[in-house]
Structures are given as structure tokens and as C-alpha cells.
C-alpha positions as CSV (number, residue, x, y, z in Angstrom):
1,X,-13.6,-4.0,35.5
2,X,-10.7,-1.9,33.8
3,X,-11.5,-1.0,30.4
4,X,-7.9,-1.3,29.2
5,X,-7.7,-4.8,30.4
6,X,-10.0,-5.9,27.8
7,X,-7.6,-4.8,24.7
8,X,-5.2,-7.4,23.8
9,X,-2.3,-5.9,22.0
10,X,-0.6,-7.8,19.4
11,X,3.0,-6.9,19.3
12,X,3.8,-8.8,16.3
13,X,1.9,-9.2,12.8
14,X,2.7,-11.2,9.9
15,X,3.4,-8.9,6.7
16,X,1.1,-9.9,3.7
17,X,4.2,-10.1,1.2
18,X,5.4,-13.4,-0.4
19,X,8.3,-13.6,-2.6
20,X,8.1,-15.8,-5.9
21,X,10.9,-17.8,-7.2
22,X,11.6,-15.0,-10.0
23,X,12.0,-12.6,-7.0
24,X,8.7,-10.5,-7.5
25,X,7.0,-9.8,-4.2
26,X,3.4,-10.5,-4.2
27,X,0.7,-8.7,-1.6
28,X,-1.5,-11.0,0.0
29,X,-2.8,-13.9,-1.9
30,X,-3.0,-12.0,-5.0
31,X,-1.0,-11.5,-8.2
32,X,-0.6,-7.8,-7.4
33,X,3.2,-7.0,-6.8
34,X,4.8,-4.7,-4.4
35,X,6.1,-2.8,-7.1
36,X,2.7,-1.7,-8.3
37,X,1.4,-0.9,-5.0
38,X,4.4,1.3,-4.0
39,X,4.2,2.9,-7.6
40,X,0.7,3.9,-7.0
41,X,1.5,5.1,-3.4
42,X,4.2,7.4,-4.8
43,X,1.8,8.6,-7.4
44,X,-0.3,9.9,-4.5
45,X,-3.0,7.2,-4.6
46,X,-4.4,6.3,-1.2
47,X,-4.7,2.7,0.3
48,X,-8.5,3.0,-0.7
49,X,-7.8,3.9,-4.2
50,X,-5.1,1.1,-4.4
51,X,-7.3,-1.6,-3.4
52,X,-10.4,-0.2,-5.6
53,X,-8.2,-0.6,-8.7
54,X,-7.2,-4.1,-7.5
55,X,-10.4,-5.7,-5.9
56,X,-8.5,-9.1,-5.2
57,X,-6.3,-7.2,-2.8
58,X,-7.6,-6.6,0.8
59,X,-7.5,-3.2,2.4
60,X,-5.9,-4.1,5.3
61,X,-3.1,-5.9,3.3
62,X,-2.5,-2.8,1.2
63,X,-2.0,-0.8,4.6
64,X,0.5,-3.5,5.7
65,X,2.3,-3.5,2.5
66,X,2.6,0.4,2.8
67,X,3.5,0.2,6.4
68,X,6.2,-2.2,5.5
69,X,7.4,-0.1,2.9
70,X,7.5,3.0,5.1
71,X,9.3,1.1,7.7
72,X,11.9,-0.5,5.2
73,X,12.0,2.3,2.6
74,X,15.8,1.9,2.0
75,X,15.5,-1.9,1.4
76,X,12.4,-1.8,-0.8
77,X,13.7,1.0,-2.8
78,X,16.9,-1.1,-3.5
79,X,14.5,-3.9,-4.3
80,X,12.6,-1.7,-6.7
81,X,16.0,-0.4,-8.3
82,X,16.9,-4.1,-9.0
83,X,13.4,-4.8,-10.4
84,X,13.5,-1.8,-12.7
85,X,17.2,-2.9,-14.0
86,X,15.9,-6.4,-14.6
87,X,12.9,-5.0,-16.6
88,X,15.3,-2.8,-18.7
89,X,17.8,-5.7,-19.4
90,X,14.7,-7.8,-20.5
91,X,13.4,-4.9,-22.8
92,X,16.7,-4.4,-24.4
93,X,16.9,-8.3,-25.0
94,X,13.7,-8.5,-26.7
95,X,14.0,-5.2,-28.6
96,X,17.0,-6.9,-30.0
97,X,15.8,-10.1,-30.6
98,X,15.6,-11.2,-34.3
99,X,11.7,-12.3,-34.1
100,X,10.8,-9.3,-32.2
101,X,10.3,-7.3,-35.1
102,X,8.1,-9.8,-36.7
103,X,6.1,-10.2,-33.6
104,X,5.8,-6.3,-33.4
105,X,4.5,-6.1,-36.8
106,X,1.8,-9.0,-36.2
107,X,0.8,-7.1,-33.1
108,X,0.3,-3.9,-34.8
109,X,-1.9,-5.6,-37.7
110,X,-4.0,-7.3,-35.0
111,X,-4.5,-3.9,-33.4
112,X,-5.3,-2.3,-36.6
113,X,-7.6,-4.9,-37.7
114,X,-9.5,-4.6,-34.0
115,X,-9.8,-1.0,-34.6
116,X,-11.9,-1.3,-37.7
């Protein structure tokens, strides 16, 4: 019997990424975004570090997401820039919203109360 004939190579694999209606890409069946996984990877975290920080993630899904990023870096970086721009726009909107100063004051008061 030939040892190598026992191995069945999978030539395609499903990437455990899913895009939600709002445009966020989630990893596996979790709420963890690709943005977060890639940011942690860029900060020097290993796949194991990332998985330990987000126990709902499966290690194989973290590795698959990182492999996808490395194979499609230009497209993923474009997606990340778009997400950053959307987040900045949303921050500007809420910072200038009339009710935001009232909300910030209430949140500060709650934080101070909890600190006591």
C-alpha cells in the first residue's frame, strides 16, 4: 500500500468569513470582526493569542482568516480603510449631535458614581 494514496488533499476550502448587511465581515459564526483579528495580528499577536482573547473563535478559523488576509492583503486593506473612514464619519456625526454633550455628561456622572 502506498502511504501517500491514503491522504486526500482538499484543493479548496471555505473561508470562514461572512459579510453582514451593514458591511462588517465577521469571522466564523461569531460576532468578532475581521477588523479586530487583523488589528491584533498587526500588533504582533499570534493566532493562538487572538483565539484566547476571543474564546468563541475557533483556532482554525483564526488561521483561515489570517491566511485569507495574507493572500488578499490589498483588498482587505481597502476594506479596512473604508471601515475606518465610516467609523470616523460616525464619530464626527455623534460628536456634533446636539444630544451628545448631554449623553457624555450622563455617562461621566455614571462612571464617577460607580468609582465611589
